[in-house]
C-alpha positions as CSV (number, residue, x, y, z in Angstrom):
1,M,-52.8,72.2,3.6
2,T,-49.9,69.8,3.9
3,T,-48.6,69.7,7.5
4,G,-46.8,66.4,7.6
5,R,-43.1,66.4,8.3
6,R,-42.1,65.0,5.0
7,G,-44.2,67.6,3.1
8,L,-42.6,70.5,4.8
9,Q,-38.9,69.5,4.5
10,P,-36.7,71.1,1.8
11,R,-35.7,68.4,-0.8
12,K,-32.1,69.2,-0.8
13,Q,-29.7,71.4,1.2
14,P,-27.4,73.4,-1.1
15,R,-23.7,72.4,-0.8
16,Q,-22.4,74.8,-3.4
17,A,-22.6,78.6,-3.7
18,R,-24.6,78.4,-6.9
19,A,-27.2,76.1,-5.4
20,E,-27.5,78.4,-2.3
21,L,-28.1,81.3,-4.6
22,T,-30.8,79.5,-6.3
23,R,-32.5,78.6,-3.0
24,Q,-32.3,82.3,-2.0
25,R,-33.9,83.3,-5.3
26,I,-36.7,80.9,-4.7
27,L,-37.3,82.2,-1.2
28,T,-37.1,85.9,-2.2
29,A,-39.5,85.2,-5.2
30,A,-41.9,83.4,-2.9
31,A,-42.0,86.2,-0.4
32,H,-42.9,88.7,-3.2
33,V,-45.5,86.3,-4.7
34,F,-47.2,85.5,-1.4
35,A,-47.3,89.2,-0.6
36,E,-48.7,90.2,-4.0
37,Y,-51.1,87.4,-4.7
38,G,-51.9,85.8,-1.3
39,Y,-51.3,82.2,-0.4
40,A,-54.0,80.5,-2.5
41,A,-53.0,82.3,-5.7
42,G,-49.3,82.2,-4.8
43,T,-48.6,79.1,-6.8
44,T,-45.3,77.3,-7.3
45,N,-45.5,78.2,-11.0
46,R,-45.7,81.9,-10.1
47,I,-42.8,81.5,-7.7
48,A,-40.7,79.7,-10.3
49,E,-41.5,82.4,-12.9
50,R,-40.6,85.2,-10.5
51,A,-37.3,83.4,-9.6
52,R,-36.6,82.9,-13.3
53,I,-36.1,79.2,-13.0
54,S,-38.1,76.2,-14.3
55,I,-40.8,74.6,-12.2
56,G,-38.7,71.4,-12.2
57,S,-35.7,73.2,-10.7
58,L,-38.0,74.6,-7.9
59,Y,-39.2,71.1,-7.1
60,Q,-35.6,70.0,-6.7
61,Y,-35.4,72.3,-3.7
62,Y,-39.0,72.3,-2.3
63,P,-41.7,69.7,-2.7
64,N,-44.5,72.3,-2.5
65,K,-45.3,75.8,-1.4
66,D,-46.1,74.8,2.1
67,A,-42.4,73.9,2.5
68,I,-41.4,77.2,1.1
69,L,-43.7,79.1,3.5
70,A,-42.4,77.0,6.4
71,E,-38.8,78.1,5.6
72,L,-39.9,81.7,5.3
73,L,-41.5,81.4,8.8
74,I,-38.3,79.9,10.2
75,R,-36.2,82.7,8.8
76,H,-38.6,85.2,10.3
77,L,-38.3,83.6,13.7
78,D,-34.6,83.3,13.5
79,A,-34.2,87.0,12.5
80,G,-36.3,88.1,15.4
81,G,-34.4,85.9,17.8
82,D,-31.0,87.1,16.6
83,A,-32.1,90.7,16.9
84,I,-33.2,90.2,20.5
85,R,-30.1,88.2,21.5
86,S,-27.9,91.0,20.1
87,R,-29.8,93.5,22.4
88,Q,-29.3,91.2,25.3
89,D,-25.5,91.2,24.7
90,E,-25.4,95.0,25.1
91,D,-25.2,96.9,28.4
92,E,-28.7,97.3,29.9
93,P,-30.1,100.8,30.2
94,D,-30.7,102.0,33.8
95,S,-34.4,102.9,33.1
96,L,-36.9,100.0,33.0
97,E,-38.8,101.9,30.3
98,E,-35.8,101.9,28.0
99,I,-35.2,98.2,28.7
100,I,-38.8,97.5,27.6
101,R,-38.3,99.7,24.6
102,G,-35.3,97.5,23.7
103,F,-37.7,94.5,23.8
104,A,-40.4,96.1,21.6
105,R,-38.3,97.9,19.0
106,P,-36.6,94.8,17.4
107,V,-39.8,92.9,17.3
108,I,-41.5,95.8,15.5
109,A,-38.6,96.1,13.1
110,N,-38.7,92.4,12.3
111,H,-42.3,92.8,11.1
112,L,-41.9,95.9,8.9
113,D,-40.3,94.4,5.8
114,D,-43.6,93.3,4.3
115,P,-46.9,93.4,6.3
116,Q,-48.7,91.5,3.5
117,L,-46.2,88.6,3.8
118,L,-46.5,88.7,7.5
119,R,-50.3,88.3,7.2
120,V,-49.9,85.3,4.9
121,M,-47.5,83.7,7.4
122,M,-49.8,84.3,10.3
123,E,-52.9,82.9,8.5
124,H,-51.4,80.1,6.4
125,G,-48.1,79.2,7.9
126,P,-47.8,75.4,8.3
127,R,-47.5,74.1,11.9
128,S,-45.1,71.3,11.7
129,P,-43.7,69.7,15.0
130,E,-40.3,71.2,14.2
131,L,-41.7,74.7,13.7
132,L,-43.8,74.5,16.8
133,E,-40.8,73.4,18.8
134,K,-38.7,76.3,17.4
135,I,-41.4,78.8,18.4
136,A,-41.6,77.2,21.9
137,R,-37.8,77.3,22.3
138,H,-37.6,81.0,21.3
139,E,-40.3,81.8,23.9
140,R,-38.7,79.8,26.7
141,E,-35.4,81.6,26.1
142,R,-37.0,85.0,26.1
143,V,-39.2,84.3,29.2
144,A,-36.1,83.1,31.2
145,Y,-34.1,86.2,30.2
146,T,-37.1,88.5,31.0
147,Q,-37.8,86.9,34.4
148,D,-34.2,87.2,35.4
149,L,-34.3,90.9,34.5
150,L,-37.5,91.5,36.4
151,E,-36.1,90.0,39.5
152,R,-33.0,92.2,39.4
153,H,-34.5,95.6,38.4
154,P,-35.3,97.9,41.3
155,E,-38.3,99.5,39.6
156,V,-40.2,96.3,39.1
157,R,-43.1,95.8,41.6
158,V,-44.9,92.7,40.3
159,E,-45.2,89.8,42.7
160,D,-45.0,86.8,40.3
161,T,-42.0,87.5,38.0
162,Y,-42.5,84.2,36.0
163,V,-46.1,85.0,35.0
164,A,-45.1,88.7,34.4
165,A,-42.3,87.6,32.1
166,R,-44.6,85.4,30.1
167,L,-47.1,88.3,29.9
168,V,-44.5,90.7,28.7
169,V,-43.1,88.4,26.0
170,S,-46.5,87.3,24.8
171,T,-47.9,90.8,24.8
172,V,-45.1,92.2,22.7
173,E,-45.3,89.4,20.2
174,L,-49.0,89.2,19.8
175,V,-49.7,92.9,19.8
176,V,-47.0,93.6,17.2
177,H,-48.1,90.6,15.0
178,Q,-51.7,91.8,15.2
179,L,-51.3,95.5,14.6
180,V,-48.4,95.6,12.1
181,A,-50.2,93.1,9.9
182,A,-53.6,94.7,10.2
183,P,-55.0,96.4,7.0
184,D,-55.2,99.7,9.0
185,S,-51.9,99.3,10.6
186,I,-50.8,101.8,13.3
187,D,-47.8,104.2,12.9
188,T,-44.9,102.2,14.4
189,E,-43.5,105.0,16.5
190,R,-46.9,105.5,18.2
191,L,-47.3,101.7,18.6
192,E,-43.9,101.4,20.2
193,N,-44.5,104.3,22.6
194,E,-47.9,103.1,23.8
195,L,-46.8,99.5,24.1
196,V,-43.8,100.5,26.1
197,A,-45.9,102.7,28.4
198,M,-48.5,100.0,28.9
199,I,-46.0,97.3,29.9
200,T,-43.8,99.7,32.0
201,R,-46.9,100.8,34.0
202,Y,-47.9,97.3,34.6
203,L,-44.5,96.2,35.9
204,T,-44.1,99.3,38.2
205,A,-47.6,99.4,39.7
206,A,-47.9,98.6,43.4
207,P,-49.1,95.0,43.8
208,G,-52.8,94.7,44.7
209,G,-53.6,98.2,43.5
210,A,-54.1,101.2,45.8
211,G,-54.3,100.2,49.4
212,G,-53.4,96.6,48.6
213,V,-51.2,94.5,50.8
214,E,-47.9,93.7,49.2
215,R,-46.7,90.1,49.3
216,P,-43.1,89.0,48.8
217,R,-41.9,89.3,45.2
218,N,-40.9,86.2,43.2
219,G,-43.8,84.2,44.7
220,G,-44.4,82.7,41.3
221,R,-41.8,80.5,39.8
222,A,-41.5,78.4,36.7
223,P,-42.5,74.8,37.4
224,G,-39.6,72.7,38.8
225,G,-39.0,73.9,42.3
226,P,-37.4,77.0,43.9
227,G,-35.5,79.1,41.5
228,A,-36.4,77.0,38.5
229,R,-37.0,78.5,35.1
230,P,-38.5,77.1,31.9
231,S,-36.1,74.8,30.1
């Protein structure tokens, strides 16, 4: 698989509405082709045919199918990030359980459009430096927001809010990726309920378990000194 920077960059960025529509048609067609045929058989010829354009026109926009899949991955990440940021702009519920539900629900919703395509992106998505940096930046933003919330909420009992924030963010992402894309996927309402219950119970459990000695909260911080968060 091509993973070099040049091989994953779109060949031209549309400047006119007609060109943008063509690019959208390519991406939409690619999403359907990858979901239907898988990545190996999801050739650029099939994508061009589904988009009703010539293969030459497709190559004016993307050098190969790796570049197309990379852009689909970026769009998936951006959609998830936008959904979570819109939730953060709303008033927070009083209940910690409902706050965690507000974390889990948009992540699940962002994975429901086509589980087959999600599986292709998970298994074959190119890992360019730009894409890896975007993934890392999304995670840093979410961890910082989550840590701040854990430090402020009275129901939270965890000692190390930085590690707890990373666990919450990673657990929601990885569990949803794994189970929504699985061939025997779980009913999403049941998945949401159990995921929220698991995380809420972890965050509200007494530190050290029954009979344990509580230590001051916020003992764990992101690297960089007191009060620092990932940047």
